[in-house]
N, C-alpha and C positions, 0 to 999 in steps of 0.2 A: 208372458212375463209379468203383466199387470194383474193384480187381484183387485176386484171391485166388489164392494159389499155395502149393504144398507143397514148393517147392524154393527155395533161396537164389538170388536173381538174380545173374547174373554181374557182377562188379565192385563189388558192394555193400560188401564188407568193406574196400575200398581207397578208396572214393569220398569226396569232400567233400560236405557237405550241399547245397551249391549245385548239385551234379551230379545230384541224385536225380530231378529232372524228366526229364532225358535218359535215365537208367537205368530208372526205373520207369514214367514216363509219367503216372501218376495215383496217388491214395492207394492203398496196398497193404497187404494183410493176409497175412502169411507164417506158415505153420504148419510147425514143425520137430519131429520125433519125439524122445522122450527115454525114459529108463528108467521113469519114472513117467508114467502116461498123462494125468492131470489137468493141464492146461497152466498155466504162468505166463503171464499176459497182460502184455506190455510195450508201452506207448504212448509215442510220441515225435513231435515236430514238429507237434503240434496248432497250435502257433505257430511259424511258419517261421523265426524268428530265434533260437529257443531250442534250441540244437544239442547240449547236453551229453548228453541221452538217446541220441541217435543214435550219438555217438562212444563212449559207454559200451557200447551194444549191439555195435558193431564189436569193441571190445576183448574183451568177454565171449565172443562167438562165435569169435574167433580162438583162444581157449584150448581150444575143442572141435572144431577142424578135423579132428583125428585120433583122436577118442574120442567116445563118445556123451554127449549131454547128460544130466544126472542127472534131469531132468524135461522133459517136452514144453514147448515155448515157442511162443506165438503173438505176433507182433510187428506192431503197426499203425504204419505210417509215414504221417503225416497230410498236412499241407498242403505238398506238394512244389512247388506253384506259388509260394507265398510264400517257401519256402526258397531257391528259385532266385535270388531278389533280396534275400535276407536281411531280410525284413520279417515282422512278426507275422502280418499277413494283407494281402491286396490290398484296395484300396478297395471293390471291387464284391463282395467275399466276406463271408459271415458269419464270425464268430469260431468256429473249429473246436472250441473248448472251451466253447461256449454252446448247442450244438445237439444234444446227446445226449438220449435219452428223459428226459422231465421238463422239457424246455425250454418257454419261452414264445414261442420264435421261430416264425414262420409256417412251414408245411410247405414244403420245397424239396428239391432233389436231395440236398443235403448232410445234411439231417435224416433223409431216407430211408436214406442210407448208414450213418449212425450207428445207426439202429434195426436195420439188417441185421447190423452187427457185433455189437451187443449180443445179438441172437438167436442168432447163430452161437456166441458164446462161452458163452452160457447152456447151449446144447445140448451143448457140449464139457465141461461141468462144471468150469469154471475154478477152479483152486486159489486164486489170488490175482491181483489187478490192480495194476499199478504204472504211473502216468502221470508222466513226467519233464519238468520245466519249469525255466526260469531266471527270474530277476528282472531288471528293468531297473535299479532302484535297488540300493543296498548293503544286503544282508540276510545273516544267517547262514544256513547250511544248515538246513532243517527239513522236516518231513513234515506233511501235512494229511489229515484224515479228515472224512467227512460224517455218520457216525453214531458214537455213543459205545459201540460194541460192543467187548468185550475183544479179539476177534481182530483187528479193524481197528487198535486202539490198540497191540497187540503188534507188528503189522506195521510200524506207524509208528515204534514205539520201537526197532526194529532199525536204523533209520537214524540216530537220535540222540536227545538228551534233549528237544528242542524240538518240540512237536506242536501244531498248530492245528486246531481244530474249526470248521467253517463249514457253513452251510446255504444261503447265498446268495453269488454268483449261481446261478441255476438253469441246468440244461442242461449241467453239467460231466460229464466222462467218469466220474470217480470216484464220483459220486453215482449215476449210472445203474448201474454195476457193483456198488455196495454192496447192491443189491437181491438179488444172488445169490452174492456172494463177498466176502471181505475186500478192500478197495480203499483205496489211498493215492495221494496226489500227493506227489512229491518236488520241493522247491524247492532248486536246487543252486547258488545264487549267480548270478553273471553269466555269460553265454555267453563261451566262449573261455578260461575259467579252468581250468587243468589239475587243480586239486584237486577241482573239481566232477565231472569225468570219473572220477577215481580213486575218489572217495567213492561215487558211484553204481554204478560197476562192482563194487566190493567188496560193496555192498549187494545187487545183483542176484545175485552169486555166492552170498551167504549165503542168500537166499530160495530160490534154485534148489536148494540142498542141504538145505532144511528139510522134514521129513516132515509136521509139523503145527504149527499155532500154538497157544500156551497159551490156556486159556480164562479166565484170571484177569487183572485189570487190572495192568499193570506199575506198579511203585512208583517208578521212577527218572526219570519224565518231568516236564517242565514243560508243562502243558496250558493253552493259550489258546483263548478263544472269540471269534471274529470277530463283533462286534455291530453294526458300521456300515461303510458304504462312502462315501467322500468323492469327489465329482465336481465338475467345473468346467463351468458352463453354457456352451454354445457361443458365446453372444453376447459373452462377455468374453474379452479377450486375456490371456495368461499368459506368464510368463518369469521370468528371474532378475535382471532390471534394473527400475529404477523407472519405466520408460516403459510397462510393461504394466499393464492394469487390476488384475491380481492378480500380485504378485511373490512368487516362491517362494524358499525358502532351501536352498542346498546343504547347510547344516549339518544339516538335518533328515534327510537321507539317511543320516547317520551315527547317527541316533537310532532306526532301525527295531529293534523289540523292546526298546526302552527306554521306561519310563513317563515321559510328560510331565505335569507337575503343573498344577493349576488356575492360570490366569493366564498360561500359556506363550503366547508369540507364535507363531502358526501360519503366518501369511502377512501381507504388507503389501498395502495398497490404494492406488490412485491417488487423491489427494485429491479429495473431493466425488464420487467414483465411486459408482455403485449396485452395483458388483460384489460378488459373494458366492460362497461355496461352498455345495454342497448335500450334506447328510448323510442317508442313508436306512438304515433298519434291515433286518432279514432278511425282513420282509414288504413291502419297498419303500415303507414309509411315511416321510414327511419328518420327520426328528427333528433338523433343523439347530439349532434353538434350544436343544436339550438339551445340545449340545456346544460351540457357538460363539456368541460375541457380538462386536460390532464396537465398537472404542474407539480413538479417535485414529488413524483410518485404518489400523487393524490388525485382523486376525481373531485373536481370543484364545480359548483353551480355557476353558470354564466348569466342566469337571470333569477329573479325572485320566483319561488314556487312553494305551494302548500302541499304537504305530504298527507297521504292517507294509506292505511293498511301496511305501513312499513313494518317489516319483521326481520329478525335475524335467524328465524327457524329455517334451516336448510331444506328440509323436506317440503315445507310450505312454499318456499321460494322456487324450488325445482318444479313443483306441481302447478304453480300459478305464476307468481311474480314477486319481485322484491318490494314494490310499492307502486302507488299511483301518484301522479302530480296533478294538482288542481289550481283553478283560479276562481275567485269569487265573482258572481254575476248577479244581476238584478232583473226581475221580470215584473210585469204588471204596472 
């Protein structure tokens, strides 16, 4: 299933993300030499409609067509089947960012592939790992870490001042690589936005030219901890109109990384409906009653919470979640 190569495939630097299935054929791991041997691992298109990482890689590599890379680079281009149709994943596929070592997903060809990649990169003594994503809803650019290690937080802080620490969901690429190197996830806004490509390209260039990461915690970041995940049970309809069992608010998409106060209206409900949201913590325990109550056909917050990744896109909600809830923390 995995194609591994030491040369840049023909046409890769000019291709559209939708053409990668034709060019690569399958998920592909590309190793390129550089002046420093310990490679920078760059991961893109684990979700096929999140294209910023791929275009940033193109832009980065074009800068080094006639000169050596400062550091070796290993690039994993993931779900080319989903990228061909601009979808997060195909209906019959597992989520490519939920099946890395540490996953709760049943064993399959895809989980075996991710184990293989992790083993390859462990043996290559990876310098750092960067997994590049986009959001469906409106969010600022931010970086995520899975352990509160100074090297990881420094790597994240090179991207910007907003950093999110999370330990759930399980099976994400960054968590698997955090076992043997500093690893981050970049969230670069929505796909198709030029500033996301520019920002992530500059970041890749900066990391590529970094000799080592500082061992003390940075002082300039705003650090958030993801404490809960909000999902919609499949039996209930959802939408932005009052005909749905659960009606969502476009306005909340503009509130990502803003704190909502106690009593804020989170969603509306069809009158006399039994519809509800489900909130789970990092251990997958149901903590819905800690955050939400129902009053006058509305779902209302019972405590302050900061949103991330809130979206009204139904397909994204069904394939992942409605949003995450966070709290601000301090380390160091």
